[in-house]
VOPAGU-2260 file (C-alpha; in pm, 1 decimal, decimal comma):
REM VOPAGU-2260
SITE   aa  ch    i         X         Y         Z
SITE  UNK   A    0   -1124,3   -1757,3   -1868,1
SITE  UNK   A    1   -1493,1   -1913,0   -1727,1
SITE  UNK   A    2   -1504,8   -2091,7   -2002,5
SITE  UNK   A    3   -1185,6   -2270,5   -1943,4
SITE  UNK   A    4   -1269,9   -2295,1   -1553,7
SITE  UNK   A    5   -1568,8   -2507,8   -1651,2
SITE  UNK   A    6   -1382,5   -2788,7   -1799,1
SITE  UNK   A    7   -1048,6   -2732,7   -1555,3
SITE  UNK   A    8   -1030,8   -2867,7   -1184,2
SITE  UNK   A    9    -993,3   -2594,8    -968,1
SITE  UNK   A   10    -830,2   -2497,8    -653,9
SITE  UNK   A   11    -815,3   -2223,8    -470,5
SITE  UNK   A   12    -488,7   -2141,9    -251,3
SITE  UNK   A   13    -520,9   -1968,6      49,3
SITE  UNK   A   14    -819,7   -1857,7     244,5
SITE  UNK   A   15    -838,3   -1537,6     373,9
SITE  UNK   A   16   -1066,5   -1224,1     260,7
SITE  UNK   A   17    -929,6   -1326,8    -107,9
SITE  UNK   A   18    -955,6   -1669,1     -87,5
SITE  UNK   A   19   -1331,0   -1685,7      19,1
SITE  UNK   A   20   -1405,9   -1389,4    -181,5
SITE  UNK   A   21   -1305,0   -1636,2    -479,1
SITE  UNK   A   22   -1494,9   -1916,7    -365,1
SITE  UNK   A   23   -1803,3   -1776,1    -303,5
SITE  UNK   A   24   -1806,3   -1620,4    -660,3
SITE  UNK   A   25   -1672,4   -1927,5    -854,0
SITE  UNK   A   26   -1955,5   -2178,4    -686,8
SITE  UNK   A   27   -2202,3   -1901,9    -745,8
SITE  UNK   A   28   -2126,8   -1933,7   -1121,5
SITE  UNK   A   29   -2065,4   -2299,4   -1079,5
SITE  UNK   A   30   -2311,6   -2440,6    -861,0
SITE  UNK   A   31   -2248,9   -2838,3    -879,3
SITE  UNK   A   32   -1804,0   -2759,3   -1007,1
SITE  UNK   A   33   -1592,9   -2965,2    -811,2
SITE  UNK   A   34   -1347,8   -2703,0    -644,2
SITE  UNK   A   35   -1094,2   -2789,8    -375,6
SITE  UNK   A   36    -943,1   -2544,9     -86,3
SITE  UNK   A   37    -629,6   -2526,2      78,6
SITE  UNK   A   38    -498,1   -2330,5     372,2
SITE  UNK   A   39    -200,9   -2422,2     601,3
SITE  UNK   A   40    -446,1   -2275,7     924,5
SITE  UNK   A   41    -712,6   -2571,4    1046,7
SITE  UNK   A   42   -1067,9   -2442,5     914,3
SITE  UNK   A   43   -1236,4   -2228,1    1118,3
SITE  UNK   A   44   -1413,9   -1946,7     930,9
SITE  UNK   A   45   -1697,7   -2078,9     732,2
SITE  UNK   A   46   -1703,1   -2420,2     886,9
SITE  UNK   A   47   -2080,8   -2463,7     827,5
SITE  UNK   A   48   -2121,0   -2347,1     458,1
SITE  UNK   A   49   -1794,3   -2592,7     412,4
SITE  UNK   A   50   -1970,9   -2860,5     550,7
SITE  UNK   A   51   -2278,6   -2839,2     319,3
SITE  UNK   A   52   -2077,0   -2828,4      13,0
SITE  UNK   A   53   -2091,4   -3149,2    -139,9
SITE  UNK   A   54   -1846,5   -3041,2    -441,7
SITE  UNK   A   55   -1572,8   -2912,2    -210,6
SITE  UNK   A   56   -1195,6   -3108,3    -109,5
SITE  UNK   A   57   -1023,9   -2910,5     108,6
SITE  UNK   A   58    -657,9   -2950,9     206,0
SITE  UNK   A   59    -636,3   -2777,8     581,5
SITE  UNK   A   60    -345,3   -2788,8     851,4
SITE  UNK   A   61      23,6   -2885,9     804,7
SITE  UNK   A   62       5,8   -3066,6     429,7
SITE  UNK   A   63    -176,1   -2831,5     265,5
SITE  UNK   A   64      41,4   -2820,2     -14,8
SITE  UNK   A   65      32,2   -3180,3     -75,5
SITE  UNK   A   66    -188,3   -3197,7    -337,3
SITE  UNK   A   67    -178,4   -2939,2    -572,2
SITE  UNK   A   68     -10,7   -3104,0    -857,4
SITE  UNK   A   69    -358,1   -3277,7    -947,2
SITE  UNK   A   70    -514,1   -2931,8   -1032,1
SITE  UNK   A   71    -510,5   -2748,3   -1378,6
SITE  UNK   A   72    -606,7   -2410,9   -1193,2
SITE  UNK   A   73    -490,3   -2272,0    -906,0
SITE  UNK   A   74    -607,7   -1933,1    -750,2
SITE  UNK   A   75    -284,5   -1824,8    -555,0
SITE  UNK   A   76    -385,5   -1571,8    -254,1
SITE  UNK   A   77    -129,5   -1301,0    -190,4
SITE  UNK   A   78     104,1   -1403,7      36,7
SITE  UNK   A   79     180,0   -1707,6     -94,5
SITE  UNK   A   80     536,0   -1732,7    -259,4
SITE  UNK   A   81     507,3   -1891,4    -564,5
SITE  UNK   A   82     884,4   -1984,0    -558,4
SITE  UNK   A   83     713,4   -2250,4    -287,6
SITE  UNK   A   84     872,0   -2611,0    -419,3
SITE  UNK   A   85     478,9   -2783,9    -402,4
SITE  UNK   A   86     399,3   -2459,2    -618,3
SITE  UNK   A   87     671,5   -2476,2    -884,4
SITE  UNK   A   88     642,5   -2827,2    -902,9
SITE  UNK   A   89     264,6   -2796,3   -1019,9
SITE  UNK   A   90     387,9   -2502,8   -1250,3
SITE  UNK   A   91     641,1   -2771,1   -1393,5
SITE  UNK   A   92     321,2   -3030,7   -1421,3
SITE  UNK   A   93     117,6   -2785,4   -1637,4
SITE  UNK   A   94     -74,5   -2611,6   -1371,7
SITE  UNK   A   95    -192,4   -2212,8   -1427,0
SITE  UNK   A   96    -104,2   -1992,2   -1157,5
SITE  UNK   A   97    -398,2   -1716,7   -1163,4
SITE  UNK   A   98    -561,2   -1486,6    -873,3
SITE  UNK   A   99    -888,3   -1260,7    -795,0
SITE  UNK   A  100    -743,8    -995,6    -932,6
SITE  UNK   A  101    -651,9   -1153,7   -1274,4
SITE  UNK   A  102   -1057,5   -1354,6   -1310,7
SITE  UNK   A  103   -1204,9    -970,2   -1165,0
SITE  UNK   A  104    -994,3    -785,8   -1442,9
SITE  UNK   A  105   -1110,0   -1037,3   -1745,5
SITE  UNK   A  106   -1474,5   -1010,1   -1613,1
SITE  UNK   A  107   -1444,2    -604,6   -1583,9
SITE  UNK   A  108   -1711,1    -409,1   -1824,6
SITE  UNK   A  109   -1567,9     -92,0   -1692,9
SITE  UNK   A  110   -1258,3     120,5   -1690,8
SITE  UNK   A  111   -1049,3      -2,7   -1418,8
SITE  UNK   A  112    -748,6     236,5   -1277,6
SITE  UNK   A  113    -434,5     -14,7   -1093,2
SITE  UNK   A  114    -270,8     161,2    -866,7
SITE  UNK   A  115     109,3      48,1    -749,3
SITE  UNK   A  116     426,4     110,3    -563,0
SITE  UNK   A  117     637,8      35,3    -264,4
SITE  UNK   A  118     493,9     273,6     -44,6
SITE  UNK   A  119     151,2     537,4     -87,6
SITE  UNK   A  120     -28,1     315,5    -333,8
SITE  UNK   A  121    -307,7     307,1     -63,0
SITE  UNK   A  122    -330,4     682,7      17,4
SITE  UNK   A  123    -294,7     704,4    -392,2
SITE  UNK   A  124    -588,9     487,6    -438,6
SITE  UNK   A  125    -820,6     661,8    -204,8
SITE  UNK   A  126    -743,2     999,7    -279,2
SITE  UNK   A  127    -840,8     922,0    -666,0
SITE  UNK   A  128   -1152,9     775,3    -594,0
SITE  UNK   A  129   -1246,8    1064,6    -365,6
SITE  UNK   A  130   -1219,5    1313,1    -665,2
SITE  UNK   A  131   -1421,0    1090,1    -893,7
SITE  UNK   A  132   -1682,2     975,7    -647,3
SITE  UNK   A  133   -1701,9    1338,0    -514,3
SITE  UNK   A  134   -1810,3    1455,1    -847,9
SITE  UNK   A  135   -2083,2    1194,9    -914,9
SITE  UNK   A  136   -1856,7     950,0   -1126,2
SITE  UNK   A  137   -1995,2     603,3   -1030,0
SITE  UNK   A  138   -1636,9     504,9    -893,9
SITE  UNK   A  139   -1559,3     260,8    -664,5
SITE  UNK   A  140   -1260,5     131,1    -466,7
SITE  UNK   A  141   -1148,0    -254,9    -480,0
SITE  UNK   A  142    -928,5    -428,1    -338,6
SITE  UNK   A  143    -687,3    -409,4     -17,7
SITE  UNK   A  144    -845,2     -88,0      97,9
SITE  UNK   A  145   -1211,6    -117,1     -53,5
SITE  UNK   A  146   -1469,3    -375,7    -103,0
SITE  UNK   A  147   -1361,6    -730,5    -299,1
SITE  UNK   A  148   -1332,3    -680,5    -636,5
SITE  UNK   A  149   -1536,1    -970,8    -732,1
SITE  UNK   A  150   -1869,7    -887,0    -503,6
SITE  UNK   A  151   -1955,6    -569,9    -688,8
SITE  UNK   A  152   -1952,3    -700,8   -1072,6
SITE  UNK   A  153   -2310,3    -713,4   -1078,0
SITE  UNK   A  154   -2340,2    -296,5    -999,9
SITE  UNK   A  155   -2052,7    -218,7   -1312,9
SITE  UNK   A  156   -2138,4     -99,1   -1625,7
SITE  UNK   A  157   -1904,7       8,3   -1952,8
SITE  UNK   A  158   -1876,1     361,1   -1752,7
SITE  UNK   A  159   -1797,1     222,8   -1413,2
SITE  UNK   A  160   -1465,7     349,2   -1272,2
SITE  UNK   A  161   -1300,3     114,2   -1064,4
SITE  UNK   A  162    -969,3     197,8    -876,1
SITE  UNK   A  163    -758,8     -82,3    -735,0
SITE  UNK   A  164    -474,6     -50,9    -552,7
SITE  UNK   A  165    -233,4    -348,8    -656,7
SITE  UNK   A  166      57,2    -520,5    -451,6
SITE  UNK   A  167     377,5    -690,8    -613,7
SITE  UNK   A  168     174,8   -1002,4    -470,8
SITE  UNK   A  169    -142,7    -935,8    -692,1
SITE  UNK   A  170      53,1    -850,0    -987,2
SITE  UNK   A  171     322,0   -1129,5   -1051,7
SITE  UNK   A  172      35,5   -1369,4   -1175,6
SITE  UNK   A  173    -100,1   -1141,0   -1409,7
SITE  UNK   A  174    -118,8   -1133,5   -1751,3
SITE  UNK   A  175    -348,0    -839,9   -1848,2
SITE  UNK   A  176    -299,3    -442,4   -1726,2
SITE  UNK   A  177    -542,5    -183,4   -1587,5
SITE  UNK   A  178    -673,1      82,8   -1860,8
SITE  UNK   A  179    -482,4     362,9   -1652,2
SITE  UNK   A  180    -155,7     238,5   -1437,8
SITE  UNK   A  181     -26,6     473,6   -1194,6
SITE  UNK   A  182     281,6     391,6   -1065,4
SITE  UNK   A  183     407,0     524,5    -777,4
SITE  UNK   A  184     764,6     476,8    -638,0
SITE  UNK   A  185     916,8     142,3    -624,5
SITE  UNK   A  186    1229,8      70,7    -408,8
SITE  UNK   A  187    1281,3    -205,9    -233,1
SITE  UNK   A  188    1037,1    -399,3      32,5
SITE  UNK   A  189     905,4    -802,5     118,7
SITE  UNK   A  190    1294,9    -930,1      69,4
SITE  UNK   A  191    1166,0   -1226,6     335,0
SITE  UNK   A  192     924,5   -1255,4      34,5
SITE  UNK   A  193    1159,1   -1236,1    -272,7
SITE  UNK   A  194    1482,0   -1277,2    -373,3
SITE  UNK   A  195    1601,3    -971,7    -381,2
SITE  UNK   A  196    1510,9    -651,7    -490,5
SITE  UNK   A  197    1477,4    -716,5    -847,3
SITE  UNK   A  198    1278,5    -984,4    -829,2
SITE  UNK   A  199    1047,2    -819,2    -620,9
SITE  UNK   A  200    1060,3    -513,7    -909,9
SITE  UNK   A  201     996,4    -774,4   -1181,2
SITE  UNK   A  202     645,8    -833,8    -962,7
SITE  UNK   A  203     500,2    -526,9   -1033,5
SITE  UNK   A  204     587,2    -461,8   -1402,9
SITE  UNK   A  205     249,2    -656,1   -1513,8
SITE  UNK   A  206      40,5    -294,1   -1437,7
SITE  UNK   A  207     227,9    -161,5   -1738,6
SITE  UNK   A  208     354,4    -461,4   -1948,1
SITE  UNK   A  209      44,0    -559,5   -2106,5
SITE  UNK   A  210    -127,9    -209,8   -2168,9
SITE  UNK   A  211    -270,3    -132,1   -2520,7
SITE  UNK   A  212    -192,5     174,9   -2747,9
SITE  UNK   A  213    -510,8     374,7   -2554,6
SITE  UNK   A  214    -415,6     311,8   -2230,2
SITE  UNK   A  215    -265,9     542,8   -1987,0
SITE  UNK   A  216      49,8     512,2   -1773,6
SITE  UNK   A  217      78,1     786,2   -1481,8
SITE  UNK   A  218     432,4     829,1   -1327,5
SITE  UNK   A  219     688,6    1051,0   -1171,8
SITE  UNK   A  220     977,8    1016,1   -1427,9
SITE  UNK   A  221    1244,1    1109,6   -1104,5
SITE  UNK   A  222    1160,1     796,9    -943,9
SITE  UNK   A  223    1329,2     504,7   -1160,9
SITE  UNK   A  224    1164,0     209,6   -1017,7
SITE  UNK   A  225     811,7     385,5   -1184,7
SITE  UNK   A  226    1027,9     512,4   -1482,6
SITE  UNK   A  227    1146,3     120,8   -1563,1
SITE  UNK   A  228     831,7      -0,1   -1526,8
SITE  UNK   A  229     636,3     302,3   -1716,3
SITE  UNK   A  230     832,7     182,2   -1997,5
SITE  UNK   A  231     686,3    -110,8   -2062,8
SITE  UNK   A  232     367,9      45,1   -2158,8
SITE  UNK   A  233     260,2     104,4   -2483,5
SITE  UNK   A  234      -1,9     349,9   -2387,5
SITE  UNK   A  235      45,3     721,6   -2369,9
SITE  UNK   A  236     250,0     834,7   -2061,3
SITE  UNK   A  237     165,3    1112,3   -1829,1
SITE  UNK   A  238     387,6    1240,5   -1622,5
SITE  UNK   A  239     378,7    1474,5   -1313,1
SITE  UNK   A  240     658,9    1571,2   -1048,0
SITE  UNK   A  241     708,2    1845,8    -742,9
SITE  UNK   A  242     920,9    2051,8    -992,3
SITE  UNK   A  243     837,3    2183,9   -1336,2
SITE  UNK   A  244     961,3    1964,9   -1604,5
SITE  UNK   A  245     852,5    2042,2   -1948,0
SITE  UNK   A  246     654,7    1711,3   -1968,2
SITE  UNK   A  247     535,7    1736,3   -1615,1
SITE  UNK   A  248     130,9    1762,1   -1635,1
SITE  UNK   A  249      96,4    1821,6   -1261,3
SITE  UNK   A  250     373,4    2029,0   -1058,4
SITE  UNK   A  251     410,1    2225,4    -774,7
SITE  UNK   A  252     511,5    2589,9    -824,7
SITE  UNK   A  253     546,9    2850,6    -552,2
SITE  UNK   A  254     335,1    2586,5    -339,5
SITE  UNK   A  255      53,3    2564,0    -516,2
SITE  UNK   A  256     -61,2    2241,5    -728,1
SITE  UNK   A  257     -57,3    2354,1   -1089,4
SITE  UNK   A  258    -211,4    2154,0   -1382,6
SITE  UNK   A  259     -75,1    2213,9   -1712,5
SITE  UNK   A  260    -316,3    2114,2   -2022,9
SITE  UNK   A  261    -235,1    1996,4   -2393,4
SITE  UNK   A  262    -180,4    2385,5   -2476,2
SITE  UNK   A  263      61,6    2423,6   -2195,1
SITE  UNK   A  264    -190,9    2662,6   -2041,2
SITE  UNK   A  265    -164,5    2650,0   -1626,1
SITE  UNK   A  266    -404,3    2622,3   -1409,2
SITE  UNK   A  267    -438,6    2610,8   -1012,1
SITE  UNK   A  268    -546,7    2328,8    -828,6
SITE  UNK   A  269    -547,6    2437,8    -455,6
SITE  UNK   A  270    -250,4    2551,3    -260,2
SITE  UNK   A  271     -78,9    2302,1     -85,8
SITE  UNK   A  272    -111,0    2418,3     246,5
SITE  UNK   A  273    -507,0    2322,2     170,4
SITE  UNK   A  274    -413,0    1938,6     173,8
SITE  UNK   A  275    -523,6    1749,5     480,2
SITE  UNK   A  276    -177,7    1556,5     425,6
SITE  UNK   A  277     139,8    1624,7     544,9
SITE  UNK   A  278     468,3    1582,9     410,1
SITE  UNK   A  279     628,1    1603,4      10,7
SITE  UNK   A  280     525,7    1242,6     -23,9
SITE  UNK   A  281     152,3    1335,6      28,3
SITE  UNK   A  282     189,1    1588,2    -223,1
SITE  UNK   A  283     303,8    1316,5    -475,5
SITE  UNK   A  284      19,7    1062,9    -387,9
SITE  UNK   A  285    -246,3    1345,3    -483,6
SITE  UNK   A  286     -87,6    1472,2    -810,6
SITE  UNK   A  287    -203,8    1114,2   -1026,7
SITE  UNK   A  288    -551,9    1183,4    -898,5
SITE  UNK   A  289    -551,4    1556,0   -1069,0
SITE  UNK   A  290    -452,7    1381,3   -1397,1
SITE  UNK   A  291    -748,0    1135,2   -1375,5
SITE  UNK   A  292    -956,0    1379,4   -1275,4
SITE  UNK   A  293    -864,1    1576,2   -1575,2
SITE  UNK   A  294    -869,9    1250,8   -1823,2
SITE  UNK   A  295   -1261,4    1265,6   -1678,3
SITE  UNK   A  296   -1333,8    1662,4   -1796,1
SITE  UNK   A  297   -1318,5    1801,6   -1434,0
SITE  UNK   A  298   -1276,5    2107,8   -1352,0
SITE  UNK   A  299    -937,2    2244,7   -1163,4
SITE  UNK   A  300   -1177,9    2389,8    -898,0
SITE  UNK   A  301   -1376,1    2010,1    -884,0
SITE  UNK   A  302   -1059,1    1835,7    -802,7
SITE  UNK   A  303    -944,0    2137,5    -561,0
SITE  UNK   A  304   -1243,8    2038,4    -382,0
SITE  UNK   A  305   -1226,8    1727,1    -327,9
SITE  UNK   A  306    -863,1    1714,5    -233,4
SITE  UNK   A  307    -936,6    1927,5      10,6
SITE  UNK   A  308   -1250,5    1708,9     136,6
SITE  UNK   A  309   -1035,8    1431,6     146,2
SITE  UNK   A  310    -953,1    1248,6     520,2
SITE  UNK   A  311    -643,5    1103,9     572,2
SITE  UNK   A  312    -659,5     714,1     601,8
SITE  UNK   A  313    -593,0     513,2     951,9
SITE  UNK   A  314    -205,1     443,3    1036,2
SITE  UNK   A  315     -83,0     700,1     788,6
SITE  UNK   A  316      39,3    1001,3     924,1
SITE  UNK   A  317    -301,2    1024,2    1110,6
SITE  UNK   A  318    -306,5    1300,1    1385,3
SITE  UNK   A  319    -405,2    1092,3    1709,7
SITE  UNK   A  320    -439,3    1337,1    1951,7
SITE  UNK   A  321    -283,7    1689,7    2098,8
SITE  UNK   A  322    -236,1    1796,3    2439,5
SITE  UNK   A  323       5,3    2014,7    2657,8
SITE  UNK   A  324     171,8    2124,2    2297,6
SITE  UNK   A  325     290,7    1780,3    2197,9
SITE  UNK   A  326      98,9    1582,4    1905,1
SITE  UNK   A  327      86,5    1269,7    1851,3
SITE  UNK   A  328      89,3    1115,0    1498,3
SITE  UNK   A  329      34,9     756,4    1429,6
SITE  UNK   A  330     220,8     669,9    1092,1
SITE  UNK   A  331     241,6     250,0    1134,9
SITE  UNK   A  332     247,7     180,1     788,3
SITE  UNK   A  333     589,3     313,8     752,5
SITE  UNK   A  334     706,8     -50,3     771,0
SITE  UNK   A  335    1029,5      34,1     590,4
SITE  UNK   A  336    1300,1     279,0     619,2
SITE  UNK   A  337    1258,9     503,3     359,5
SITE  UNK   A  338     918,2     558,9     464,0
SITE  UNK   A  339    1018,2     675,6     830,1
SITE  UNK   A  340    1244,0     938,2     610,0
SITE  UNK   A  341     986,6    1086,9     472,6
SITE  UNK   A  342     755,8    1056,8     762,5
SITE  UNK   A  343    1026,6    1273,3     941,4
SITE  UNK   A  344    1064,5    1496,8     643,0
SITE  UNK   A  345     742,4    1613,0     678,4
SITE  UNK   A  346     754,2    1807,4    1046,1
SITE  UNK   A  347     952,5    2106,8    1119,7
SITE  UNK   A  348     898,3    2100,4    1474,6
SITE  UNK   A  349    1135,0    1871,8    1741,6
SITE  UNK   A  350    1049,0    1532,0    1747,6
SITE  UNK   A  351    1056,8    1193,9    1934,5
SITE  UNK   A  352    1073,3     903,2    1755,3
SITE  UNK   A  353     923,1     561,8    1808,8
SITE  UNK   A  354    1055,4     311,7    1568,1
SITE  UNK   A  355    1222,0     -47,6    1511,7
SITE  UNK   A  356    1053,9    -387,7    1478,0
SITE  UNK   A  357    1019,5    -713,2    1292,8
SITE  UNK   A  358    1411,1    -799,5    1116,0
SITE  UNK   A  359    1368,2    -787,4     722,3
SITE  UNK   A  360    1778,9    -725,6     711,0
SITE  UNK   A  361    1662,0    -389,2     552,8
SITE  UNK   A  362    1943,9     -97,3     509,6
SITE  UNK   A  363    1875,7     142,9     799,9
SITE  UNK   A  364    2175,6     378,6     729,4
SITE  UNK   A  365    1971,9     659,2     555,1
SITE  UNK   A  366    1733,8     653,8     855,1
SITE  UNK   A  367    1988,6     726,3    1096,5
SITE  UNK   A  368    2173,1     972,2     864,4
SITE  UNK   A  369    1850,1    1171,3     880,5
SITE  UNK   A  370    1766,6    1112,3    1226,9
SITE  UNK   A  371    2090,1    1277,8    1307,7
SITE  UNK   A  372    2026,4    1538,9    1059,1
SITE  UNK   A  373    1717,7    1664,6    1235,4
SITE  UNK   A  374    1871,1    1632,9    1525,7
SITE  UNK   A  375    1577,0    1446,1    1657,7
SITE  UNK   A  376    1500,6    1513,4    2064,9
SITE  UNK   A  377    1487,6    1115,2    2114,4
SITE  UNK   A  378    1433,9     746,9    2012,8
SITE  UNK   A  379    1225,2     483,1    2182,5
SITE  UNK   A  380    1315,0     204,8    2004,5
SITE  UNK   A  381    1166,2    -177,9    1993,9
SITE  UNK   A  382    1403,9    -485,4    1927,5
SITE  UNK   A  383    1548,9    -629,1    1699,1
SITE  UNK   A  384    1572,7    -355,7    1429,1
SITE  UNK   A  385    1598,5     -66,8    1672,8
SITE  UNK   A  386    1934,6    -233,1    1814,3
SITE  UNK   A  387    2065,4    -182,3    1418,3
SITE  UNK   A  388    1928,2     182,0    1414,3
SITE  UNK   A  389    2068,1     261,4    1725,9
SITE  UNK   A  390    2428,9     109,7    1585,1
SITE  UNK   A  391    2403,4     339,8    1258,1
SITE  UNK   A  392    2357,8     629,9    1450,6
SITE  UNK   A  393    2615,3     566,2    1663,9
SITE  UNK   A  394    2864,4     508,0    1365,4
SITE  UNK   A  395    2791,3     874,4    1260,0
SITE  UNK   A  396    2875,6     987,0    1621,7
SITE  UNK   A  397    2488,5    1157,2    1681,1
SITE  UNK   A  398    2426,5    1214,8    2032,5
SITE  UNK   A  399    2078,4    1107,1    2085,1
SITE  UNK   A  400    1873,4    1017,1    2356,6
SITE  UNK   A  401    1808,9     674,8    2275,4
SITE  UNK   A  402    1568,6     394,8    2515,8
SITE  UNK   A  403    1425,6      35,6    2453,9
SITE  UNK   A  404    1094,9     -45,5    2496,1
SITE  UNK   A  405     925,6    -394,3    2478,0
SITE  UNK   A  406     522,1    -276,1    2463,5
SITE  UNK   A  407     393,3      33,8    2310,8
SITE  UNK   A  408     264,4     135,5    2659,4
SITE  UNK   A  409     583,6     177,5    2782,6
SITE  UNK   A  410     703,8     323,5    2391,9
SITE  UNK   A  411     427,6     596,0    2427,4
SITE  UNK   A  412     510,7     688,1    2846,7
SITE  UNK   A  413     879,7     669,0    2772,4
SITE  UNK   A  414     817,7     919,2    2423,3
SITE  UNK   A  415     570,7    1143,3    2620,5
SITE  UNK   A  416     843,1    1217,8    2907,0
SITE  UNK   A  417    1165,1    1273,5    2665,1
SITE  UNK   A  418     943,1    1540,9    2472,6
SITE  UNK   A  419     757,5    1696,3    2834,2
SITE  UNK   A  420    1141,5    1727,8    2911,0
SITE  UNK   A  421    1276,0    1870,8    2579,9
SITE  UNK   A  422     986,6    2186,8    2607,5
SITE  UNK   A  423    1048,5    2236,9    2920,5
SITE  UNK   A  424    1437,4    2227,1    2914,2
SITE  UNK   A  425    1404,6    2452,7    2607,0
SITE  UNK   A  426    1153,0    2704,1    2672,5
SITE  UNK   A  427     916,3    2546,9    2386,5
SITE  UNK   A  428     562,4    2498,2    2322,6
SITE  UNK   A  429     517,2    2261,8    2050,9
SITE  UNK   A  430     704,2    1902,7    1983,5
SITE  UNK   A  431     589,2    1558,9    1855,1
SITE  UNK   A  432     532,6    1211,8    1919,5
SITE  UNK   A  433     589,7    1036,2    1602,1
SITE  UNK   A  434     543,3     657,6    1578,0
SITE  UNK   A  435     698,5     523,4    1210,3
SITE  UNK   A  436     904,1     245,9    1295,0
SITE  UNK   A  437    1047,5     197,0     944,1
SITE  UNK   A  438    1055,9    -191,8    1020,3
SITE  UNK   A  439     730,1    -455,8     986,8
SITE  UNK   A  440     540,2    -518,1    1278,3
SITE  UNK   A  441     532,8    -924,3    1306,3
SITE  UNK   A  442     666,5   -1073,1    1648,4
SITE  UNK   A  443     533,6    -832,4    1931,2
SITE  UNK   A  444     267,8    -696,9    1696,1
SITE  UNK   A  445     -19,5    -885,6    1481,3
SITE  UNK   A  446      37,5    -643,4    1180,2
SITE  UNK   A  447      61,1    -260,2    1118,6
SITE  UNK   A  448    -284,5    -206,2    1218,1
SITE  UNK   A  449    -254,2    -377,8    1526,2
SITE  UNK   A  450      84,3    -151,6    1600,4
SITE  UNK   A  451    -166,9     119,6    1561,3
SITE  UNK   A  452    -406,2     108,0    1738,4
SITE  UNK   A  453    -243,7     -23,1    2028,3
SITE  UNK   A  454     -43,4     306,6    1957,4
SITE  UNK   A  455    -417,3     541,5    1998,6
SITE  UNK   A  456    -512,9     318,4    2288,4
SITE  UNK   A  457    -176,8     398,1    2488,8
SITE  UNK   A  458    -158,3     782,0    2381,8
SITE  UNK   A  459    -513,5     785,8    2485,8
SITE  UNK   A  460    -456,5     584,3    2838,6
SITE  UNK   A  461    -165,9     756,1    2877,3
SITE  UNK   A  462    -301,6    1130,0    2818,0
């Protein structure tokens, strides 16, 4: 790829964290090569660096897509749809779309461990890294929750283990698969970006599609989306599930995480109550780490100790505060209804749920059903999707205390009051205020992180 890039005109499209990483890497290996940068926003970051680069053409602002067809290679950043007419035209003219992630995978000398899924991929990636790193293996976490991958190439060798969280946006142009692929549940998301659920799921197929016979794919056979992707792999299929089955290498028996070896002997990893993570979905998130730890000859005790020491990632069922019997949990990363359902299933105490947000045309019927079934104490909702959640609950005849809020502090204040009133009225001592929106954050918040931070700040301010 590097030899080809020497001769090909190259443009980097999208100057976020990944775009700048690509530019700096290419400029380092090609000091005199002509490069181009394009982004919808006016240039602010690294302005001085750009002005010094005499071999740089820039397209910033409203017409940033106008010149794509002039280039032979485009490094497209995640989040820019390749269905845009200008990108489609460039491809038609023979332009090759690639990415920062593709370049890293082609140059990486170590063993790549890729993780994808609609939800859970960040936690799964972080747990795998924890299990490997804590046991003195040369493990690196790169990508969305780690270091930019190209920036650590010089540190790697053939025994390095590189854990990389891979989104649909990163996978959609990939022509190479990780040596070890982990596929968590693949359902439906980003329907404001993809034409339909099928197109979204197709974008993830590269995680297994290009694997070789000595590679591995790790998945739960009870998850249809994950199973369909795993079928594309020529590598060895390694399975995990909550229920013990003939092919499950890791499963739960009597509330204990168990692994099975090739001779069908079983070994205790650790009781599920000792995991520092809540909910069945998080049990599934740690299972691939047990399989991968086993592949690298770690003992049950080594894996179990690493799992016990894991610290939950921010905005994923993160305990923010406890006071007067009320626990406040930040699950802002729950940007789809299915994730909010899993969050509700993680607790058996009374819950006031803060939900709703940006409209992505998702189906809220299952979330409404779960809210009614669990007899949620109250709901504080953000529009516009909050109104749809309320409508679905009304269809089911649910009698739930519902209020609406226009900003986070108001939502937390109303939730606290609802729970306090409930505990006093019912002589209860414990309850939960849970931010698990089941919706995207845009509009009212910059992103899910901003939403989660505003929740944490509101909780601390109000209590």
